[in-house]
N, C-alpha and C positions, 0 to 999 in steps of 0.2 A: 283582190283576185277577180277577174272577169268571169261572167257566167259561163262563157265558152270553156274557160280553163277549168272551172268547177265541174262542168259536165264531163270534160275529158278525164278528170280525176275519178268521177263517179263511174265512167265506163271502164276505167282501169280496174276499179274495184270489182265490177261485174266480171271482167275477163280473167282476173288473177287473184287468188287468195293465197298469199304466201305463208300465212300462219295456219298450220294444219287444223282444219275444222273449227277454228276460232269463231267464225261467223256462220257456222253451219245452220244455226237456228234462225238466222235473219236472212231474208232474201237480199242478196247484194244489190239488185236493182231497186228494191224498196229503200235500202240504205242510201242509194244515190239520190232518189227522189226526196228523201228526208233532208239530205244535205242541201239540196237546192231550195226547198220550200221553207226551211227554218232559218236561213240566213237572209236577214232583211238588209238589202243593200242601201247605201246612202245615195240619194238622187243628186247630191252635190257635195262639195268638200265641206267637212265639218269644221266650223270656226269656233263654236262654243259648246261645251259640255256642262250641263247644269246639274247640281245636286244641292242638298240643304246645307245651310250654315249651322253654327253651333257645334255641339259635341258630335264628333264623327265616330263611326263604327266601322268594323272591318268589312261589312258587306258593300257599302258604297265606295269605300277606299279601293277594294278589289275591282268593283264594277268600273270605276273610272280608270283604274290602272290598266285593265284589260283593253278598254277602248283606246287608251293612249298607245297600246302596242300595235294598233292597226295603222297602216300607212295613211288612211284617210283622216285619221284623228290625231296623229302624233304632234301636230302643231296647234291643236285646238286649245283655246283658253278655257280654264275651269272657272265656272261661275258658281259660287256657293251662296245661295239665298233661298228664302221661302217666299219672296215676292213673286207673285204669279206673272206680273208684267215683265219682270226680268227673265223669268223662266221661259216665257213665250218667245223670247229672242234667241233661245238656245236651239241648236240643231238636234240635240238629244238630251233627255232629262232622266236621271236615275234617282230612285229612293226618295222622291218628294213629288207632291202634286196630286196624290190619290188617284192616279190614272195608270192603267196598263193598256197601252194602245201601240203595239209594235209598228203598225203602218205609219204612225206619226212619231215614232221613236220616243215614246213615254213608257218608262219602266219602273213603276212604283208597285209596292206590294202591301202597303199599309191599309188600304181601303177594306171595309168590312166585306165587300163582295169578292175579294180576291182569295182563291183557294187553290191556285195552281201549284202543281208539283212537276218534277221532271217527267213523271209518267204521263200526266195529263197533257202537258204542252207538246209531248212527242207523239201523241196519239196512241199511247200504250206501248210504244216501241222500247221505252226505257223502264227499268223496274223501280226506280226510287220514288218514294211517296212522301218525302220530306217537303214541307211547304217551302216554296222558293222565296228567297230574298232578292234584292236588286242584283246581288252577285250571281245567283243562279239564273235569273232572267237574262242578264247580259251574256252569261256563259252559254245558255241555250241558243240564243240568237246569233252570237258572234264568236263563240268558243272555237268553232272549227276554222274560222278565219284567223283567229289568234294562233292556233296551232300551225296552220299553213304558213303563216308569216315567220313563226319561230323554227319550224322544222325544215323548211325549204323543200328539197326534192325527195323527202322520205315517202315511201309508197303510201297510196291513199288508204289502203286497208289498215295500215298501222296508225294512221291518223284517227280512225274511228275507235280503235282499241284504246289508244291513249286518251282520247276524248272521254270515253266512259270511265277509265281508271282515274283520270285526274279529277273528274267530278266526284267519284266515290271517295277518294282519299284526300281531297283538298277543298273543293268547293262546297260539298254537302255539309261539312262541319260548320262552315260559315253561315250557310242557310239556316241550319238548325239552331245555332246559338242566337242568331239575330231574331228568330221567331220564338225563342224561349222554349225550345223542345228539349227535354231532358234526354240524355244519352241512355239512361237506365232508370228503373223504378227504385224507390227507396232512398234512404239516406246514404250519401257517399261516405266512405271510410276516411277519405282524405281529400284535400283540395288540390286542384290542378290550376296553377296560375301562370303557366309558361306557354300557353297556346298562342297561336298567331293573333287570335282575337284579343286576348288579354294584353299582348304586347302593343298592339295598335291602340287599345284603350288607354294605356299608360302614356302614349304620346300626346294625348289631349292636353291643352293648357291646364295647369293646376288651378283649383278653385280660388286660391289666394295669390295667384300671380298678378302683380299690379299692372304689368304690361304684356298681356298674353299675345303671342304671335300665332294666331289661328291658321293663317295661310302657310306659314313656314312649317308648322307642326303637321298640317295635312300633307304637305309635300314630303316630309320625312316619313310619314305613314305610307304614302304611295311608294316611296323608294324601298321601304321594308317589304311591303307586299309584293312588289314587282320582282325583287330579288328572290324571294321565297317561292313565288309562282314559277319563275324561270328555273330555279334549282330543282323544284319538284318535277317539272316537265323533263328537264335534262336527265335526271336519274331514272325516271320511268322509261325514257326512250333508250338510254344507253346501258342501263343496268338491269332494270326490271324486265323489260320486254325480251332481251336476248335469253334470259333464263327460261323462257317458255319452251324453247326447243329442247333444253336439257330435261325438263320435266316430262315433256311428251315422250322422249326416248325412254325415260325411266318407267313410265307407265306401260309403254309398249313392251318393254323387256322384263316386266316384273315377275312373270312366271318362270323366267330363267333363274331368278334369284331364289325363288321357292315356288313349288307347284301351286300353293294356295293362292298366290297373287296378292297376299296381304303385306308383303315386304317389297319395297322398291329401293333402287340404288342410284345415287348420283355419282358422276365421275369425280367430284370434289365438293367441299363445303363452301359456304359463303354466298351461294346464289340464293336469291329470294324465291324459294320454291313453294311455299305454302299457298299463296294466293292462286298461283297457276294450278296447283294440285286440285284445289276445290273446284275450280272451273272445269278442268279437263276430266275429272272423275265423272262429272255429269254428262259428258259427251261420250263416255264409253257405252258400248252396247253389249250387254245391259249395263246400266250404271253400277259402279263398284267403288269400294273404299279401300285405301291403303292404311295400314295401322302403324307401320314403322318405315322410316327412311334411313338408309345407310349411306355414309359418305366419309371421305378422309378429311382430316383437319390440316392445319398449316404445318404441323410437325410430322406429318406422315402417319400418325395414328388413325384409328378408325373410330367413328361415332355411330351410335344408334339413337335416333331421336323419335319420340312419339309424335303423333299427328293430333292436333286439337280438333274439336268438333266443328269449329268455325274460326275465321280470322279474328285474332285479338283475344281469344279465350285462353285461360290458363288451365282449363280442364283437358283431359286426354281421352282419345278413343279407347286406347289400351295403355296403361302405364307400365313401366318396368316393374319387376317383381318387388313387392313391399319389403321383403327381407334383405334386399340388396341396398336399399336407399341410404345414402350417407356413407357407405363403405368405400374403401379405396384399396388398390394394389393387392397385396397378398391376402389380406383379410377378405376382400371381395372375391378373389379367385377361389379361396377356400370355401366360402359360403355358397358360391354358385356352382362350383365344380367345373369352372371354365378357366382355362389357362390364359395368362396375359391380360387380365382385367386391369383397368386403370382407375375408373371411378363410376359411380352412379349418383346423380344429383339427389339431394334430400327429398325433393318433390317427386322424383321418379320420371321426369320428362326427358332426360337425356343420360346417356352413359357412354363410356369409352373403353377401348381395348387396343391391343397392339396389332391385332390381325382382323381381317375381314371375317374369317371363320368364327372368331370369338364373338364379334358383335352380332353376327347372324344367329349364333346360338343363344345369345342374350334375348334377341327378339323372339325366337321360337319358344324358349322357356316361358317368357312373359305371355305369349299368346296361349300357351297351354294352360297357364294358371288362370287366365281369363276365359277359358273354355271356348276359345276361338279356333282351335285346331282339334 
């Protein structure tokens, strides 16, 4: 993308913000400047991309894969070596060399002096404080170029929204794992071995393979990561992002559902509403929290679902009443005094009934039990 084209996109961002209040806390013109300053353009066609040989990890596989998504790099040869003389012949080097120098396209993070995070390299404009790997560095400098190449004519403001969300839900995990940052404190209750990083790791040649095909396996890892990156971006663009307007409307109309404003309603289930809810709640004046979401399921019945305190949590701001949990149908209706009940999950995070009036009453009784009304 030419600088003039980038500037045009930035001006479009200044002129029109199609997602209501999404970027209200960020000056659009600052966002435009950020996009221009953080994208380090190549002075010539890229013929060689360098990274280390030996065991590969998800971060450099993703870094190289993202670079290969750019028109300037799509035909570049991948050089895997730790020989500095060979690396000097490369137009861009990632994850090797102990140098972070974006002006000369060196993107390593292993040196003792390296402490950069997305927050620091963006001048405080981004909130994430996870130490960057080569994947995060390449994403910071070229991620918007990659999204522009993949999304085509999508509005510039959606590019920045998707840029942030893709880092949070895809790239940051890879940064953290490569830098040995635990997701939580304490001993895990079970192992997770199906992450993208684990699957990339399993593509390395086996220790006892008599004829290891390191190049071929690196290429297989790139194909895996490229496909998953593309699918993650596609779903964010076509599934996750359109749901924001539904949640905006639900928040705007929540006092019509109940005067307390603690219960919101979606026109249908299936939309990824929680992420948007947490973001949009903070933009309310004054900030407020919803405790229950109502919506219909695929069978035309109604659901009442609790809201967790944050994304990924199994806790609940307010659970459904304890005495209802695990009950179904007539037994549940008798216990609750609400007609047409279908079920309440054993954990109390979701329930169902045959009518809107019934799920609304389930939410109200639960709020009363929790002293929220």
